[in-house]
N, C-alpha and C positions, 0 to 999 in steps of 0.2 A: 575471469572471462564472463561476459554476459551469457545468460541462459535463454534458450528458446523453449517456451512452454506452450502447450496446447491446453486451453482452459475451456470448460463448459460455462458459457456466459449467456446472458440474455434475460428473458422473463418468461412467465408462464406460457405465453402463446408463441414465443419465438426463441428457441434455444439453438445456439450455434457453438461449434468448436472453433475457437479463435486462437490464433498463434500470436503470442506477445513475446517481446525480448525484454528481459529484466536483468538488472545487475546481479552479479554473483552472490553478493551478500544480502540480497533482498529475500525475505520470506516469500514462499509461493503465494500469489494472490488468492484470496478467498473466491470460491466459485459459487455457482448457483446450487441451491440446496445443501450448502455447507451446514454441518451440524455443530451447534455451539452450546457451551455450558453457561456462559455469562451474557454474551451479546444476544440481543433480540428479546430480552426479558424486561418487562416493565420494572424500572428501578427508580425509587425515589431519589431525589438529588442528595448527594453526599453533604452539601452545605445547607440543605434545607433547615435542619435544626438550628444552625447558627443564625440564619436569617430570621427564623420565626422567633427566636429568643432575643434578638437584638445584639448578639455577640459578633456578627460579621462586621468588620470595620471598613466602612466606606471612607472616601476622602473627607467627607463632612465630619467623620468621627475622630479624625486624627487630632490629638492634643499633645503639644510638646511643651517642655519647660521654657518659660519666658516667651511664649509664642505671641506674636502681634497679629492684628487683624487688618487685612488690606481692603481697600475699596477703590473703585475707578470712577473718575469724573468723565461723563460722556457728553458729546455735543448735543445741544438742544435743537440744532439746525440741520436740515437735510443736506445742505450744501453751504459751505462757508470757507473763507480764507481765515486761517488762524494766525493772529499776530503775536503779541507778547503774552506769555503765560506767567503770571506772578504767583509764585508759591510761598511768598513771604508770610502772608497771613496764616496759612496752614501750618507752616513750620513753627510759628510762635505759640500755637495752642499747646498747653500742657498735655503730655501723653502722646504727642505725635513724634514718631521716631524716624520717619523717612517720607520724602515726597519727591516724585519724579514727574517729568513731562515728556510727552512723545515729541519726536522731531517732525512729524507730518505738518506741512504748511497748509494743507487743505483737508477738510473733512467732507465726506461724500454721502453720509447718511446720518440721520438722527439716531444717536446711540453709539456713534463711533468713539473709540477711546481717545481721550485728550491728556489726562494726567491720572496719577494714582498716589495714594498715601498708605502708610501703615501706622497703626496706633494701638494703644493698650487695650482699647475696647472698640466694638463696632460703632457705638454711638460717638466716641471721640473721632473715629475715622470719618463718620458722616459729617460731623461738625467741621472737620478739616477740609472736606470737599467743598462745603459751602463757603469757605474762606478763600478759595482759589479764585483769582481774577483772571479772566481770559478775554482777550481782545478779539472778538469775532467780527468778521465782515461778511454778512450773509450774501450768498450768490443765488442766481436763478436756479431752479431745480425742476426735475421731471419726476412725477410720482405715478405715472400710468404709461402703459405701452402706447396708447393712443397719442398722448402728449409727446412721448419720446420720438415718435415717428413723424411728427409734423415738420414741415420745412422750417429751418431756422430755430428749431427747438434748442433749449440750453443743452450743452454737452456735459455729460457726466464726467468724462475725461477730456482734458483740454485738447488733446490731439486726437484726430480720428473722427469716429462717428458713434452714435448711440446704437448702431447695428453692426454686428459682426458679419464677415463674409459668409455666404451661404455654404453649408455643408451638404453636398449632393450625393445621393446614391442612386444608381440606375442600372437596371438589368432588363434586357429585352427592349421592346419598343412600345412605350405606353400609349402614344397616339394611335398606333395600329391596334392595340388592345381595346381602346375605347371605340374605334371604328367597327370592330368586330362585335361589340357588346349588343345584346338584345335589350338590356336594361342598364341604366346608369343612375347611381345615387350620388348626390353631391350636397354637402352641408358643412357647417362650421360648429366645432365643439370646443369648449373651454374648460379649463380646470384652474383652481386658485393656487396661490402660494400656501403651502402647508408647513407648519412648524413641527419640529421633532418632539418637543415637549417631553424630554427625558425626565423621569422623576427626580434624578439627581442632576442638578445643573452643572455646567462646566466649572472647573476650579482646581486649585492646587494648594499644597502646603510645601514651602521651599525652605531648605536649611543648608547653610554653608558651614563647612568645617575646613577652614583655610581655603585652598583652591579646589576642594571637593564639594560637589553639589548633590544633594539628595532631594528628590521631589516626589511627593505622594500626589498622584494626579488621577482624575477621573478621565480615563482615556481608553480608546479602542486599540491603541498601538504604542506600547511602552517603548519599543525600540525606535519608533518614528519620533516620539517626543525626545528621547535621548539624543538622537542625531540632530534634531533642531536646536536643542540646548547646546550641544557641542559646538555647532557652527556659530550660534549667536554669541556665546561667551568665549569662543576660541579655546576650548578645553579638549584634552584627549578623552577617548571613550571611557577609559578606566576611572576618570574623575567625575563621571556623571552616573548617578544611579536613579532609576525611575521605578516606583513601586505602585502597583494597582492591585490591591488584594481583592477588592470588589468594586463594581461599577453599577450605578443605578440607571442603566440604559444609555444608548448613544445613537443607535439607528443610522449611523453614518456620519454624524456631526462631530465626533470626537477623535479626529486623526490629527496628529502633530501637536506641536506646542503653540496654542493660540495666544492671543495677546495677554489673557489672564495668567497664563503659565509664565510667560516671559516677565511680566510685570511683578508677579509674586517673587521670582528669583532676583530681579533687580532690587526690589524693596528689601528683601532679606539681606542682600549684600550690603546695601547702604546702611541698614539698621543694625547690622551685625547680630541679628536675631531671627529665629524662624518666623515666617509669615504665612498665614492662611488667607487665601483670597478665593472665595466662592461667589459665583454670580447670583444676584437676586433674580427672581423669575422674570421681571420685566426686561432686564438686560439680556437674559437668555433668549427671549423672543426677538429683541432688536438686533443682536450682534452675533449670535452663536450658530447661524445657519438656518436653512429652510429648503423645502422642495420647491423648485421654480414653478411659476405659472405656465400655462400653455394656451395657445390659440391655434387650432388645428383645422385647416381646410382639407376635408377628406373627400375623395372622389373614388368610387368603386364602379367597375363594370363587370357584368356577368353574361354568360351565354344563357340561352333559354332554360337549360337544365340547372342553372344556379352555379355553375362552375365559374370561378373568377377569371376574367380575361385581362383586367388591369386594376392596379392599385396606385393611387397617387396621394401623397401627403405634402402639403405646403404648411410649414409650421414655424411659429415663432413663440418665444417664451422669455420670461425674465427671471433671473436670479439676483435682482438688485444690481449691485456693483460686481457681482460674480457671473460665472458662466454655468455651463452644464444644463441648459434648458431643453436639450433635445428629447424627443419622444418617439423616434422612428423605429425603435427595436421591434415592437409587435408587427408593424407593417411589413417588415422584412423577414420575420421569422415564423409567425403563427400559422399562415396558410400558404398552400402551394398556389403560386400564380406566376405565369411566364413573364409578365410585364409589370415591373414595379419601379416607381420613382419617388424619392423623398427629398425634400429640400427643407433644411432647418437653419434658423438664425437665432442668436441670442440678442436680446434687447437690454441695454443697460438702463437702469433707473437709479435714482438717489434713494436707495433702500438697502437694508442689510444684505450681506452677501449670501448666496446659496452655498450649500455643501451637500455632499452625497446623502441621499436619504433612501432607505429601504427600497431596493430595486430602482435605482435612478432612471427616470424617464418612462419606465414601463407601466406603472399604474395610469399615468396620463394617457399614453398612447393606446393602452388596452381599452380604456373607457371609450375613447373616440372610435376606434376600429370596431369594437364589438357592438356598440350601439348602432353604428352605421350598417353593420352586417345584419342586425335584426330588422332595421328599417327596410333594407333591400329584400330580405327574405319575406317580409310581410307583403311587399309589393308583388313579389313573384308567387305568393301563396304557397311557399315552401316552409315546412316545419323548421324552426330555427336550429334545432339540434341536427336535423338531417342536412341542412345547408352547410353546417360546419363539417359534418362527416364527409360530404362530397368534396370539400376543399382541404381536407386534412391529409397530410403525407407522413405523419408520425405514427408508427405502429403502436407505440406505448399509449399515446393519447387516444388512439382508436379503441383500445381496451378500456381506458379510463372513461370514455364516453359511455360505453356499454355498462360498466360497473356503476357509474354515477346515475345514469338514467334509471337503472333498476332500483338502486337504493332510494332515489328521490321520487320514484314512481312518476316519471316524466309524462308518459302517455296518459295515465289516469288523470293527472292534474291538468293536463292540457285540455281534456274533454270536460272536466268537472265545472259546474257553475261556481263563480268566485265573487259574487256580489251579494252583500247583505246590507240593505239600506244604504247609508253613505259610505260604507266600508267596501273597498274593492281590493281583492288579492291578485297578485301577479307573480309569475315565475320567470326566472332568467337563468341563462347559462353563459359563462365566459371561459375562454381558453387561456392558458398561461404557458410560459416558457422561461427557462433560466439556464444560465451556464454555471452551475454550482460546483464546478471543479475547483481545486485548490491551486496554490502557487508553490513552486519548489523553494526549498531553502529552510523550512522549519526543521528544528532539531529537538531532540529530547534525550534525557538521560534516565536510565533505570538503575536503581541501587538496591542490592539485597544486603541486609544486615545479618549478623550471625544469630540473632534471635528469631529469624524468620520473617521479619518485617520487610516490606518492599516500599521504596519511595520513588515517585515519578517526579522529575523536575523538567520544566520547560518554560521558556519566556513568553508563553501565550498569556491571554487574559480572558476571563469569563465575563462577558458583557450581559449576563443574565440568561444565557442560552443553555446552561448545563455543561459547560466545557469540562469542568473537573470530573463530573460523573462519567461522561462518555470516554474520556481519556483513561480513567481508572478501569473502566470495563474492558477496553482494548488491551491494556497491560495485563489484567487478570486473566483474560481469555488466552492470551499467548503463553503465559506462564503456567496456566492450569491451576490457578489458586483462587480462593474465594475473594470476592471484591473487598471484603472487610480487611484483607491483609495489605491493601494498596493505599498509600497515603500520597496525595497529589499536592505539589507545591508549584504554583504558577504566579505570574504577575510581578516579576522582579527581573530587572536586566542583569542581575548576577547570574541568572540561569542561561542556558543555551538559547540562541536566537529562535524566535518564532515570528511568523508573518503577522501583520496587523489583522484584527478581527473585522473584516469588511468584505463585501462582495460574496457573502455566504461562504467564505474560504477557510474559516477556522477549523472545522471538523475535517474537511478533505485535505487540508494542508498539514495538520498536526497528527491526526490518527496514524497516517503511514509512518511518520517519524517515531511515534510511540511504539508501534508494533515492531518496527525494525530494531529499536533499542531493546525491547523485551525479548525479541528473538535472539539477539546477540548475547544478552544476559543468560537466556535459557541455555544457549550452547555452552557457555562457560560452566554453568551448573551441571549440565549433563556430563561434561568432562570430569567434574569433581566426583560425580556419583558413579561413573563407569567402573573404576577399580573395585569399589565396594560391591557392586552388583555383578561383577564378573562378566561384563559385557562391553562391547564397543559403544562409544558415545552415539554413533550413528544409529544404533539399534534401540536407543532410549527415547522416551517421550515424557512430557510433563502434562499430567492430567489428574483431575480429581484431588488436587492437593498433594500429589506424590510425583516422584520421578521413578518411572518403571520401565521394564523391558517391554517393548512393543510386542503385542500378541501373547505376552506372558504377564498379565497384570499382577499376578501373585508375587512376582519378583519386583519389589518396590521399596522405596524409601520415602518417608514423609518429607515434604518440601523443607520444613524447618530443620530436620536432621541434616539434610544436605547443606543447608545454610551454615550449620554449626561447623562444617568442615572448611568454611572459607578461611584461608590462612591469615588474612588481616581482619580489621574490624568490619570491612564491607567489601563488596564486589560490585563493580559498576560497568555499564556498557552504554554507548551512545548510539543514536540513530538519526537519520535524516530523511526528509521527503525528497526523493529524487524526482526528476521531471516525469510527468504522466506518461504511461505507455499508451499506445493507440489500441484501446480495447474495443468493447462492443459499441459504445456510444459515449459522447462527451457532454451532451446536453440533457436536460430533464424537462419532462412535460407535466402539465397539470391542467385541471379544469375545476370549476366550482359551480354548483347549482344553488340558487337562492330563491326564497319566497318572501315577499313583502306584503304589507297591508297598508293601504293608503286611505286616509280619512278625507273624503272629498269636501267635507265642510270646513275642516281646520287646515287641511294641507299637510298634516303630519304623516310622515312615513315611518313605519316600524319594520325592521328586519325581523322576520319570524324564524327562519331556518336557513342554514347554509350547510351544504354537504360538499366537502373538499376531497378531491382525489388527486394524489400527488406521487410522483416518482422522486425518491431521494437516495437512490442507490441502495446500499446496505443500511438498514435502520438499526443503529446500535442500541438505543434505548427508546422503545416506542412511546413510553410515557412522556419523556422529554420532547420527542418529535411531535407528538400531538399538541403539547403545550406551545411549541414554536408555531404550529399552524394556527392554533387558536389566537395567539397574539397577532399574527399577520392579518387574520380576518378582522379582528376587532379594530386594528388600525385602519384597515380598508373601509370599514363601516364609518369611521370618523371622517375619512376622506370623502366618502360618498354623500354623507348626510349632514355633517356638522361643521367641519373645520375650514377656516379661511382667515388668512391674515388680511386685515383691512387697513389701508392707508388713506388718510384724509388727503385728497388731491390738492386742496387749497393750501395746506401747511406742511404737507409731506411727512406727517407723523403717523405712526401706527396707533390706532385707536383702541385696539383690544389686546394689549400685551400682558394681560393677567389671566389667571385661571378662572376668574369670575366671568370674563368677557370672551375668552377664546374657548369655544365650545368643544368638548370632548365627549365621546360616548361613555356613559356610566353603566353600572351593573344592570340596570333595567333596560338598557338599550342593546344588550348583548343577546343575540338569538340562540336558539338551540344549534349547536355545532356538532357535526359528525365528521370524523376524519378517516379516510381510507387510504392506505398506502399500496402502491404497486411497486414491489421491490424488484430492482433490476440489478443483476450482477454485471457490472460494466467492465471490470478488469482493467481500469485505468490506473489504479494504485494497488498496493498490497491489501488495502481494506475495501476499496470500492465505495467508500463513504462520500456522499455529496452534501453540500450545504442546503438548508431548507428555509431559513428565515425570510429570504426575499421571494423565493418562488411562491410561498404561501400567501404573499401579500399582493401579487400582481393582478389576479383576476377579480378580486372581491368587489371593488367599486364598480367595475364593469358589469358584473352579475347583478348587483343591486340596481344599477341604472337600467339594465335591460328588463328587470322585473317590474320596475315602476312603469316603464313604457307598456309592458304587457297589461298592467293593472288599469291604467287610465286611457290607453290607446293613443297617447300623445308623447313623443319623445322629449325629454327634458335634456337638452344638450349641454348644459352648464352645471358643473359641480360647485358647491354642494347642493343637493336636492333639498332645499329648505322649504318650509310651508309657503312662503310668499311665491316661490317659483312654481310650486305645484298649483296654487290657486290661480296664478297668472296663466299657466298653461290651460287650465280649465275655464278660463274666461271669467273668473269670479272676482278679480281685482283689476 
């Protein structure tokens, strides 16, 4: 029977008694001011030594006996009809073991897959690609939103339009809100296509054993890949095994079995040998996904005191031949406003498809909204932080504003002179929001062995976020044992199901399953210890590496001794993440303060400092959590100052598909970063853990953009804020 529990939830400034209903087999959710032995302590990653020594095996590192090397032939045209594909020349080359062609009759972007080969060496595979003859019939194409929107523009897809139907959100009466406004700001903001640039590119190693397929793949979702392969090859689930021990980043681009995974498996089946197919960097840029561009017409209205009366967004963006270009989230969530209207459209181009990328849509929308807010605040002569406070309805963010302003010394910096010759300094603030709750369905298994070792198994994957470490910490905390006693096995579809690692859902989806499994295992161990201790199992607890009588800690057995009483070789228990309860809150707030320096002679912008204040529910490992925020900020600096996919509009080709030409922030571009957490006991799961990877990325580019505006007094409304744009804004070019 479900249990009704009254929990003490909330955060430092707002504590409430909240009643939640939890399943009978769920451990009692952790409350505010819970006392922990393992959780909440800075803990180096368990797999850190393996990565530092090169012993962690990524997909790139997989080497199998008799393995071949795959390569993909890609279209040189942005739009073409594909006639005959002649593989004869490729198959005649010594060392070529397989060659396949795709069935697509039309290619819609330069870099789209056309054929693939497998050979004994990468060089032989490259020679084989050069020997393939393809009959292309080039077609008209569009490589910019301006071209795609013209009357009689070439169509990316033969039927329909280059523009999707508008997605409209409306609350209140926007026209009435603008009629009431004492001040109205209206401007256009743009952001570019951004590439994921994962250090490990997409790829897979595929091996067939009869009708059984094993794939080592760089993916954020091993079960998603398994399901895609099941469908494509018409195999039962038990005949497909997917393994991802380590992954060198994904940022949203590595869900499902992409063309490279399918082709690796096809080639392996034809060659009757394992095939490794990893994308080169240029192909990664062309075909492996991106963050869509945005064009945002923003209109804000305020009352004389700065309170928003109306927000309107008309937006369009392009993810190439894909979708997902919306950016309305911040306009609907960040600030309280009675009248809001957003209108979004996707524009199709002959360019590589988009895929989810760290907080899809939010960095784009946050940049436009927050810079518009600063412009309006300046017109009204209201301090920018105060403007946000007046329009904030989130109690957690209200506290974050206070903490951040104090740590950043906002008032002092606002008054201080910030010009030194050609160098001008500016400060900015931007708000963030995210829905870092998990998804139900993740499962975990905890196993205790007779020698006292504990193993945790789950079909999750660690995409570089420290999943192994935080799961082990949850299990150790519940069992009352040192972290060193817990071994974590993840990244294999032989284990119990876990959700894909995206949407900041890994920690909130998987930690509740691990804690439930550990609680079930603990119950079994308590029952083993009860007769020896002469007590009822209900009166026992697991703590400090022992199982002991509650309130009589001297009556105790070492954990390992209890394990020796396991009647078989091991004792196991399973757990799952049940649907979230309705606890204190389901969302998470954040804000970031930034300082920049602008050289008005060269146009170069340097980020000097970022202070980030975020709510992430229960912080399991503060060290790993800070690392997550640091990564989100660094990626945000890239979006603000450096990164942009460039297409040549005359030939439809990407002109910067290499690490030489696609600019990323380096070590010298990283500012001083300080991270402050506002822990919130939310009571929505038995752990109250939220995801953090995306929330930390949302406000950074906006804070940088607002700081540049403060430095030079002129808003730069297009990202990235490159030297040429700064000099143009200053009238120097």
